N, CA, C and O of each residue as an XYZ file, in Angstrom:
740
protein
N     113.927    102.667     86.574
C     112.561    102.486     87.004
C     112.326    103.107     88.381
O     111.195    103.484     88.689
N     113.336    103.220     89.197
C     113.163    103.675     90.569
C     112.648    105.109     90.681
O     111.997    105.446     91.669
N     112.926    105.967     89.685
C     112.448    107.343     89.783
C     111.097    107.546     89.097
O     110.540    108.642     89.165
N     110.560    106.524     88.443
C     109.264    106.620     87.789
C     108.144    106.424     88.798
O     108.233    105.571     89.681
N     107.082    107.228     88.661
C     105.906    107.065     89.514
C     104.753    106.488     88.721
O     103.965    105.696     89.240
N     104.653    106.890     87.444
C     103.603    106.387     86.560
C     104.116    106.454     85.127
O     104.971    107.276     84.798
N     103.579    105.576     84.279
C     104.015    105.505     82.888
C     102.878    104.885     82.079
O     102.056    104.144     82.619
N     102.836    105.190     80.790
C     101.888    104.525     79.909
C     102.125    103.016     80.006
O     103.263    102.558     79.897
N     101.066    102.251     80.210
C     101.192    100.809     80.430
C     101.889    100.097     79.280
O     102.763     99.261     79.508
N     101.510    100.420     78.049
C     102.074     99.700     76.903
C     103.512    100.131     76.625
O     104.308     99.353     76.097
N     103.839    101.360     76.978
C     105.231    101.821     76.898
C     106.076    101.078     77.939
O     107.197    100.657     77.651
N     105.531    100.921     79.146
C     106.243    100.179     80.196
C     106.498     98.741     79.754
O     107.572     98.194     80.006
N     105.519     98.129     79.099
C     105.684     96.755     78.611
C     106.782     96.704     77.548
O     107.653     95.836     77.592
N     106.737     97.633     76.595
C     107.722     97.658     75.506
C     109.136     97.876     76.041
O     110.100     97.362     75.474
N     109.263     98.638     77.134
C     110.576     98.942     77.715
C     110.961     97.976     78.844
O     111.970     98.175     79.520
N     110.155     96.935     79.040
C     110.403     95.959     80.099
C     110.477     96.626     81.477
O     111.347     96.302     82.286
N     109.549     97.564     81.736
C     109.524     98.288     83.010
C     108.277     97.983     83.835
O     107.906     98.759     84.715
N     107.630     96.849     83.549
C     106.450     96.460     84.329
C     106.886     95.722     85.586
O     107.576     94.707     85.488
N     106.504     96.202     86.756
C     106.851     95.466     87.971
C     106.059     94.164     88.040
O     104.853     94.158     87.793
N     106.720     93.079     88.370
C     106.069     91.771     88.427
C     105.461     91.503     89.805
O     104.605     90.629     89.946
N     105.901     92.250     90.820
C     105.422     91.983     92.173
C     104.101     92.671     92.493
O     103.262     92.098     93.189
N     103.901     93.897     91.993
C     102.687     94.648     92.321
C     102.620     95.893     91.455
O     103.648     96.460     91.085
N     101.394     96.317     91.133
C     101.196     97.544     90.378
C      99.726     97.907     90.327
O      98.860     97.123     90.715
N      99.457     99.123     89.835
C      98.095     99.647     89.738
C      97.919    100.219     88.340
O      98.702    101.065     87.908
N      96.896     99.760     87.634
C      96.661    100.183     86.254
C      95.350    100.950     86.188
O      94.312    100.448     86.619
N      95.393    102.164     85.651
C      94.185    102.970     85.452
C      93.947    103.077     83.956
O      94.809    103.544     83.210
N      92.766    102.640     83.523
C      92.379    102.722     82.113
C      91.158    103.619     81.985
O      90.325    103.688     82.889
N      91.062    104.305     80.850
C      89.894    105.153     80.594
C      89.204    104.713     79.325
O      89.818    104.167     78.409
N      87.906    104.967     79.299
C      87.087    104.690     78.124
C      86.140    105.872     77.964
O      85.095    105.936     78.610
N      86.520    106.810     77.092
C      85.720    108.009     76.863
C      84.810    107.803     75.659
O      85.152    107.081     74.723
N      83.651    108.445     75.696
C      82.739    108.435     74.549
C      82.953    109.727     73.773
O      83.039    110.809     74.353
N      83.036    109.596     72.452
C      83.210    110.793     71.628
C      81.987    111.687     71.745
O      80.870    111.195     71.902
N      82.190    112.983     71.671
C      81.113    113.980     71.708
C      80.288    113.922     72.992
O      79.118    114.303     72.986
N      80.879    113.452     74.090
C      80.149    113.362     75.353
C      81.144    113.340     76.506
O      82.306    112.971     76.335
N      80.670    113.739     77.678
C      81.507    113.639     78.877
C      81.309    112.286     79.563
O      81.843    112.065     80.650
N      80.542    111.372     78.937
C      80.353    110.028     79.493
C      81.720    109.349     79.522
O      82.363    109.189     78.484
N      82.155    108.954     80.703
C      83.504    108.414     80.880
C      83.471    107.220     81.820
O      82.729    107.208     82.803
N      84.277    106.227     81.511
C      84.421    105.063     82.378
C      85.906    104.904     82.691
O      86.753    104.946     81.798
N      86.201    104.724     83.971
C      87.566    104.467     84.419
C      87.574    103.122     85.130
O      86.626    102.760     85.826
N      88.662    102.395     84.941
C      88.840    101.103     85.595
C      90.214    101.140     86.249
O      91.202    101.497     85.608
N      90.273    100.777     87.508
C      91.576    100.666     88.163
C      91.740     99.221     88.628
O      90.875     98.664     89.304
N      92.865     98.636     88.250
C      93.158     97.239     88.568
C      94.456     97.190     89.365
O      95.458     97.791     88.978
N      94.425     96.473     90.473
C      95.675     96.197     91.186
C      96.034     94.742     90.921
O      95.162     93.885     90.784
N      97.320     94.485     90.852
C      97.770     93.108     90.641
C      98.953     92.818     91.548
O      99.597     93.722     92.080
N      99.218     91.526     91.705
C     100.313     91.102     92.570
C     100.861     89.765     92.079
O     100.104     88.909     91.623
N     102.161     89.591     92.171
C     102.840     88.329     91.869
C     102.480     87.786     90.487
O     101.804     86.764     90.366
N     102.934     88.475     89.459
C     102.645     88.109     88.074
C     103.454     86.879     87.667
O     104.654     86.794     87.928
N     102.780     85.935     87.026
C     103.457     84.750     86.489
C     103.958     85.021     85.073
O     105.038     84.570     84.691
N     103.156     85.768     84.288
C     103.541     86.084     82.911
C     102.729     87.279     82.434
O     101.620     87.520     82.910
N     103.292     88.023     81.492
C     102.601     89.129     80.825
C     102.878     88.972     79.342
O     104.024     88.774     78.939
N     101.827     89.059     78.523
C     102.030     88.925     77.083
C     100.967     89.704     76.315
O      99.856     89.927     76.798
N     101.348     90.116     75.089
C     100.431     90.839     74.210
C      99.457     89.854     73.579
O      99.827     88.739     73.211
N      98.202     90.288     73.462
C      97.188     89.540     72.727
C      96.676     90.468     71.630
O      97.149     91.597     71.499
N      95.731     90.007     70.858
C      95.213     90.816     69.761
C      94.652     92.154     70.187
O      94.795     93.143     69.469
N      94.010     92.200     71.355
C      93.365     93.447     71.759
C      93.990     94.125     72.965
O      93.501     95.166     73.402
N      95.061     93.561     73.514
C      95.649     94.204     74.680
C      96.777     93.422     75.310
O      97.475     92.651     74.651
N      96.939     93.639     76.605
C      98.026     93.063     77.385
C      97.415     92.154     78.451
O      96.623     92.608     79.277
N      97.780     90.882     78.433
C      97.226     89.921     79.383
C      98.225     89.664     80.504
O      99.406     89.408     80.268
N      97.718     89.739     81.726
C      98.499     89.475     82.931
C      98.038     88.137     83.490
O      96.849     87.957     83.757
N      98.958     87.200     83.670
C      98.621     85.938     84.330
C      98.883     86.113     85.813
O      99.983     85.865     86.307
N      97.854     86.543     86.502
C      97.893     86.781     87.933
C      96.491     87.141     88.384
O      95.595     87.316     87.558
N      96.297     87.250     89.671
C      95.018     87.725     90.180
C      94.991     89.246     90.116
O      96.028     89.904     90.197
N      93.801     89.787     89.971
C      93.641     91.231     89.954
C      92.404     91.640     90.724
O      91.470     90.854     90.881
N      92.401     92.873     91.204
C      91.224     93.452     91.862
C      90.875     94.718     91.097
O      91.745     95.546     90.827
N      89.573     94.870     90.740
C      89.138     95.992     89.902
C      88.082     96.836     90.595
O      87.178     96.321     91.252
N      88.220     98.139     90.432
C      87.169     99.090     90.784
C      86.823     99.868     89.522
O      87.685    100.111     88.677
N      85.565    100.252     89.401
C      85.113    101.049     88.266
C      84.604    102.389     88.758
O      84.041    102.489     89.848
N      84.804    103.420     87.947
C      84.260    104.745     88.206
C      83.646    105.227     86.899
O      84.290    105.187     85.850
N      82.410    105.677     86.967
C      81.644    106.086     85.801
C      81.195    107.523     85.981
O      80.754    107.906     87.065
N      81.301    108.328     84.922
C      80.791    109.697     84.942
C      79.714    109.820     83.872
O      79.956    109.564     82.692
N      78.514    110.218     84.311
C      77.408    110.464     83.387
C      77.190    111.963     83.284
O      77.043    112.629     84.309
N      77.166    112.515     82.072
C      76.877    113.942     81.936
C      75.422    114.226     82.327
O      74.606    113.305     82.364
N      75.091    115.482     82.618
C      73.726    115.822     83.045
C      72.646    115.387     82.049
O      71.536    115.039     82.453
N      72.960    115.406     80.775
C      71.965    115.090     79.746
C      71.958    113.613     79.339
O      71.353    113.272     78.323
N      72.604    112.737     80.092
C      72.647    111.320     79.730
C      71.233    110.739     79.819
O      70.614    110.805     80.881
N      70.712    110.173     78.728
C      69.303    109.764     78.692
C      68.960    108.476     79.455
O      67.780    108.192     79.660
N      69.948    107.700     79.874
C      69.656    106.402     80.502
C      70.088    106.345     81.964
O      70.481    105.288     82.458
N      70.014    107.482     82.656
C      70.445    107.545     84.055
C      69.688    106.567     84.958
O      70.251    106.068     85.932
N      68.435    106.292     84.649
C      67.613    105.425     85.500
C      67.930    103.940     85.311
O      67.551    103.118     86.145
N      68.614    103.595     84.230
C      68.968    102.197     83.962
C      70.286    101.868     84.654
O      71.264    102.606     84.538
N      70.298    100.754     85.373
C      71.538    100.368     86.050
C      72.645    100.177     85.017
O      72.400     99.615     83.950
N      73.863    100.640     85.321
C      74.960    100.551     84.343
C      75.193     99.142     83.791
O      75.571     98.998     82.628
N      74.977     98.118     84.588
C      75.209     96.743     84.140
C      74.198     96.304     83.069
O      74.465     95.367     82.317
N      73.044     96.974     82.998
C      71.988     96.591     82.053
C      71.875     97.529     80.857
O      70.933     97.403     80.075
N      72.782     98.440     80.698
C      72.730     99.396     79.591
C      73.193     98.772     78.285
O      73.769     97.684     78.254
N      72.919     99.502     77.204
C      73.424     99.130     75.885
C      74.928     98.876     75.996
O      75.612     99.534     76.779
N      75.442     97.928     75.219
C      76.851     97.523     75.365
C      77.832     98.682     75.252
O      78.918     98.616     75.829
N      77.484     99.741     74.526
C      78.380    100.896     74.402
C      78.467    101.717     75.687
O      79.387    102.520     75.851
N      77.519    101.520     76.591
C      77.489    102.283     77.843
C      77.470    101.367     79.066
O      77.224    101.819     80.184
N      77.728    100.099     78.850
C      77.632     99.111     79.915
C      78.879     99.105     80.796
O      80.008     99.126     80.306
N      78.649     99.076     82.095
C      79.708     99.004     83.097
C      79.211     98.021     84.161
O      78.044     98.093     84.546
N      80.051     97.111     84.648
C      79.585     96.128     85.631
C      79.353     96.734     87.020
O      80.037     96.392     87.984
N      78.375     97.640     87.096
C      78.013     98.291     88.358
C      76.506     98.210     88.561
O      75.731     98.380     87.620
N      76.101     97.948     89.802
C      74.696     98.025     90.215
C      74.592     99.221     91.146
O      75.527     99.504     91.895
N      73.465     99.929     91.111
C      73.298    101.107     91.962
C      73.499    100.768     93.440
O      74.164    101.512     94.161
N      72.927     99.649     93.896
C      73.007     99.305     95.321
C      74.420     98.924     95.763
O      74.719     98.949     96.957
N      75.280     98.576     94.827
C      76.659     98.197     95.152
C      77.643     99.307     94.778
O      78.836     99.064     94.598
N      77.115    100.536     94.664
C      77.943    101.662     94.210
C      77.789    102.868     95.116
O      76.782    103.026     95.807
N      78.799    103.710     95.099
C      78.713    105.042     95.685
C      78.263    105.966     94.563
O      78.802    105.903     93.458
N      77.286    106.820     94.831
C      76.744    107.713     93.807
C      76.853    109.146     94.306
O      76.430    109.466     95.418
N      77.425    110.001     93.469
C      77.666    111.401     93.826
C      77.161    112.284     92.689
O      77.488    112.054     91.525
N      76.369    113.289     93.028
C      75.897    114.240     92.024
C      76.699    115.531     92.166
O      76.714    116.152     93.229
N      77.359    115.922     91.090
C      78.194    117.131     91.092
C      77.320    118.383     90.941
O      76.139    118.301     90.605
N      77.931    119.530     91.198
C      77.219    120.810     91.094
C      76.650    121.055     89.698
O      75.634    121.735     89.554
N      77.295    120.510     88.678
C      76.809    120.692     87.302
C      75.812    119.600     86.898
O      75.469    119.475     85.722
N      75.349    118.813     87.872
C      74.366    117.736     87.682
C      74.926    116.504     86.977
O      74.160    115.612     86.612
N      76.234    116.431     86.777
C      76.850    115.184     86.326
C      76.764    114.199     87.486
O      76.773    114.597     88.651
N      76.682    112.929     87.165
C      76.623    111.892     88.194
C      77.893    111.052     88.123
O      78.315    110.631     87.046
N      78.490    110.817     89.282
C      79.686    109.981     89.381
C      79.289    108.744     90.179
O      78.797    108.848     91.303
N      79.507    107.588     89.594
C      79.141    106.315     90.217
C      80.408    105.468     90.295
O      81.099    105.290     89.292
N      80.716    104.943     91.486
C      81.891    104.076     91.574
C      81.661    102.911     92.532
O      80.837    102.976     93.444
N      82.416    101.850     92.292
C      82.298    100.597     93.053
C      82.499    100.836     94.538
O      83.297    101.682     94.942
N      81.759    100.073     95.355
C      82.002    100.056     96.799
C      83.033     98.986     97.153
O      83.814     99.142     98.091
N      83.019     97.896     96.383
C      83.941     96.785     96.628
C      84.546     96.342     95.297
O      83.926     96.516     94.248
N      85.747     95.774     95.330
C      86.380     95.364     94.072
C      85.799     94.073     93.511
O      85.292     93.223     94.243
N      85.888     93.955     92.202
C      85.622     92.682     91.538
C      86.970     91.981     91.439
O      87.999     92.627     91.241
N      86.962     90.670     91.575
C      88.218     89.930     91.522
C      88.368     89.226     90.186
O      87.444     88.565     89.711
N      89.526     89.371     89.592
C      89.879     88.632     88.376
C      90.793     87.501     88.832
O      91.899     87.742     89.315
N      90.329     86.283     88.679
C      91.083     85.127     89.161
C      91.938     84.558     88.030
O      91.412     84.257     86.959
N      93.188     84.411     88.239
C      94.215     83.795     87.381
C      94.693     84.650     86.213
O      95.860     84.548     85.835
N      93.836     85.492     85.622
C      94.300     86.329     84.502
C      93.314     87.456     84.235
O      92.126     87.349     84.537
N      93.830     88.536     83.664
C      92.992     89.632     83.175
C      93.715     90.292     82.016
O      94.935     90.190     81.890
N      92.951     90.972     81.168
C      93.515     91.663     80.007
C      93.176     93.140     80.087
O      92.037     93.509     80.374
N      94.167     93.983     79.832
C      93.956     95.423     79.727
C      93.916     95.743     78.242
O      94.885     95.515     77.518
N      92.784     96.273     77.798
C      92.581     96.578     76.384
C      93.485     97.732     75.973
O      93.611     98.724     76.692
N      94.112     97.591     74.807
C      94.979     98.651     74.283
C      94.116     99.871     73.968
O      93.154     99.768     73.207
N      94.450    101.021     74.545
C      93.623    102.204     74.328
C      93.724    102.736     72.899
O      94.768    102.641     72.252
N      92.621    103.291     72.432
C      92.591    103.937     71.118
C      92.057    105.351     71.303
O      91.343    105.636     72.264
N      92.409    106.233     70.374
C      91.942    107.617     70.447
C      92.461    108.314     71.686
O      93.654    108.267     71.985
N      91.550    108.969     72.411
C      91.952    109.731     73.598
C      91.966    108.882     74.869
O      92.281    109.388     75.947
N      91.630    107.611     74.754
C      91.662    106.729     75.923
C      93.109    106.478     76.357
O      94.042    106.713     75.590
N      93.284    106.001     77.584
C      94.634    105.750     78.085
C      94.651    104.552     79.013
O      93.611    104.098     79.492
N      95.845    104.051     79.258
C      96.093    103.016     80.271
C      97.435    103.362     80.910
O      98.480    103.261     80.267
N      97.401    103.770     82.178
C      98.610    104.148     82.901
C      98.915    103.135     83.991
O      98.015    102.591     84.631
N     100.193    102.897     84.184
C     100.669    102.054     85.272
C     101.204    102.965     86.370
O     102.037    103.836     86.116
N     100.718    102.757     87.593
C     101.259    103.449     88.761
C     102.107    102.441     89.527
O     101.638    101.364     89.893
N     103.363    102.811     89.761
C     104.269    101.932     90.494
C     103.904    101.928     91.979
O     103.411    102.932     92.492
N     104.140    100.815     92.675
C     103.836    100.748     94.108
C     104.884    101.513     94.916
O     105.980    101.013     95.169
N     104.534    102.713     95.309
C     105.421    103.591     96.072
C     104.686    104.069     97.323
O     103.469    103.907     97.413
N     105.388    104.648     98.280
C     104.703    105.133     99.484
C     103.593    106.157     99.191
O     102.617    106.235     99.937
N     103.736    106.936     98.119
C     102.727    107.966     97.815
C     101.822    107.602     96.632
O     101.191    108.482     96.046
N     101.755    106.322     96.279
C     100.968    105.891     95.117
C      99.528    106.385     95.180
O      99.014    106.902     94.188
N      98.873    106.238     96.318
C      97.452    106.591     96.375
C      97.232    108.100     96.388
O      96.173    108.573     95.976
N      98.211    108.853     96.852
C      98.140    110.316     96.737
C      98.270    110.703     95.257
O      97.580    111.608     94.788
N      99.152    110.020     94.530
C      99.296    110.265     93.088
C      98.013    109.903     92.344
O      97.588    110.630     91.446
N      97.403    108.790     92.712
C      96.144    108.373     92.086
C      95.049    109.397     92.387
O      94.241    109.716     91.515
N      95.022    109.905     93.600
C      94.048    110.944     93.959
C      94.232    112.180     93.081
O      93.256    112.692     92.532
N      95.462    112.666     92.938
C      95.719    113.853     92.094
C      95.384    113.574     90.634
O      94.852    114.433     89.931
N      95.702    112.365     90.190
C      95.409    111.972     88.817
C      93.898    112.025     88.554
O      93.462    112.602     87.558
N      93.105    111.423     89.444
C      91.654    111.429     89.255
C      91.072    112.830     89.402
O      90.140    113.194     88.685
N      91.609    113.609     90.315
C      91.151    114.992     90.465
C      91.301    115.740     89.138
O      90.386    116.437     88.699
N      92.451    115.584     88.517
C      92.735    116.291     87.263
C      91.902    115.743     86.100
O      91.312    116.517     85.347
N      91.850    114.425     85.949
C      91.133    113.862     84.801
C      89.619    114.028     84.940
O      88.931    114.243     83.943
N      89.090    113.929     86.171
C      87.655    114.158     86.343
C      87.290    115.590     85.972
O      86.255    115.833     85.352
N      88.136    116.525     86.348
C      87.870    117.924     86.030
C      88.082    118.226     84.552
O      87.216    118.826     83.916
N      89.214    117.822     84.000
C      89.569    118.230     82.641
C      88.953    117.360     81.553
O      88.595    117.875     80.494
N      88.821    116.064     81.783
C      88.292    115.168     80.748
C      86.796    114.918     80.902
O      86.072    114.856     79.908
N      86.327    114.775     82.148
C      84.919    114.438     82.383
C      84.070    115.656     82.754
O      82.880    115.517     83.035
N      84.676    116.848     82.757
C      83.989    118.126     82.974
C      83.274    118.184     84.339
O      82.164    118.706     84.442
N      83.916    117.651     85.367
C      83.391    117.724     86.730
C      83.976    118.984     87.377
O      85.180    119.214     87.272
N      83.146    119.812     88.048
C      83.676    121.007     88.718
C      84.811    120.650     89.687
O      84.815    119.572     90.282
N      85.765    121.564     89.835
C      86.984    121.312     90.614
C      86.690    120.801     92.023
O      87.268    119.797     92.439
N      85.806    121.468     92.767
C      85.527    121.049     94.145
C      84.971    119.627     94.204
O      85.352    118.839     95.070
N      84.070    119.307     93.279
C      83.505    117.956     93.230
C      84.571    116.940     92.826
O      84.640    115.851     93.396
N      85.401    117.292     91.846
C      86.469    116.392     91.396
C      87.421    116.091     92.554
O      87.839    114.947     92.732
N      87.765    117.115     93.341
C      88.653    116.916     94.493
C      88.028    115.978     95.516
O      88.688    115.067     96.017
N      86.754    116.202     95.825
C      86.059    115.388     96.832
C      85.973    113.923     96.396
O      86.313    113.022     97.163
N      85.522    113.693     95.175
C      85.373    112.318     94.684
C      86.737    111.642     94.551
O      86.886    110.477     94.922
N      87.731    112.355     94.029
C      89.074    111.778     93.870
C      89.646    111.354     95.222
O      90.266    110.296     95.331
N      89.437    112.176     96.249
C      89.932    111.855     97.592
C      89.245    110.595     98.130
O      89.909    109.702     98.657
N      87.909    110.524     97.997
C      87.159    109.358     98.479
C      87.536    108.098     97.697
O      87.710    107.026     98.276
N      87.660    108.239     96.370
C      87.967    107.084     95.525
C      89.381    106.570     95.797
O      89.589    105.359     95.874
N      90.353    107.469     95.942
C      91.734    107.053     96.236
C      91.815    106.373     97.603
O      92.556    105.405     97.769
N      91.055    106.876     98.584
C      91.033    106.237     99.910
C      90.441    104.832     99.811
O      90.929    103.905    100.457
N      89.391    104.674     99.002
C      88.810    103.348     98.781
C      89.826    102.425     98.106
O      89.971    101.266     98.496
N      90.525    102.938     97.099
C      91.559    102.148     96.409
C      92.607    101.659     97.399
O      92.990    100.489     97.385
N      93.067    102.560     98.256
C      94.094    102.187     99.237
C      93.572    101.119    100.201
O      94.324    100.244    100.630
N      92.302    101.195    100.532
C      91.704    100.252    101.480
C      91.476     98.867    100.864
O      91.733     97.855    101.516
N      90.994     98.812     99.608
C      90.546     97.521     99.061
C      91.410     96.944     97.938
O      91.236     95.779     97.578
N      92.328     97.720     97.379
C      93.116     97.215     96.255
C      94.524     96.767     96.617
O      95.230     96.215     95.773
N      94.937     96.993     97.839
C      96.292     96.587     98.226
C      96.328     95.081     98.486
O      95.302     94.445     98.725
N      97.530     94.540     98.431
C      97.740     93.100     98.605
C      98.499     92.863     99.895
O      99.316     93.693    100.293
N      98.241     91.733    100.560
C      98.984     91.429    101.790
C     100.474     91.274    101.499
O     100.863     90.708    100.477
N     101.279     91.773    102.386
C     102.740     91.624    102.255
C     103.159     90.330    102.933
O     102.677     89.990    104.013
N     104.061     89.618    102.281
C     104.523     88.333    102.843
C     105.354     88.542    104.081
O     105.823     87.574    104.681
């Protein structure tokens, strides 16, 4: 485990390679035939138990979550707050509590300003299709890895121009480092 930086979350669980003290999980939720994308990053600390449920992996611990949403230029519900959208496009974000960035291709990137807290337990849904759930191990360069990861996935999966993907990934990773870390004993 010491040489791993990131791994598929469910593979890590199957191989008993989930760190119990701290970790960062990035999940994606892509819409077919669209660049509409939702990313969720959860940090956790001091896990009491981890177990499979019908729809995913449940962690008995506290978690902190940030969301990042990409709307393609032609998304018809841009004016509706993400929290009030149809359930297929719903994300727990309000415009006033989000950072909003418009890319050169007119895609909109919306992400949390502050984390939501999951008290006592949270579940990571098992990804289907092209969706994913990756575990990033707590290492000195974790947030640099998360920045590169978002830069690449925003550009290649969400069709964000490279310069915009780099800028947003850098800002989002810096926010993650600031608000998702846990106090050291």
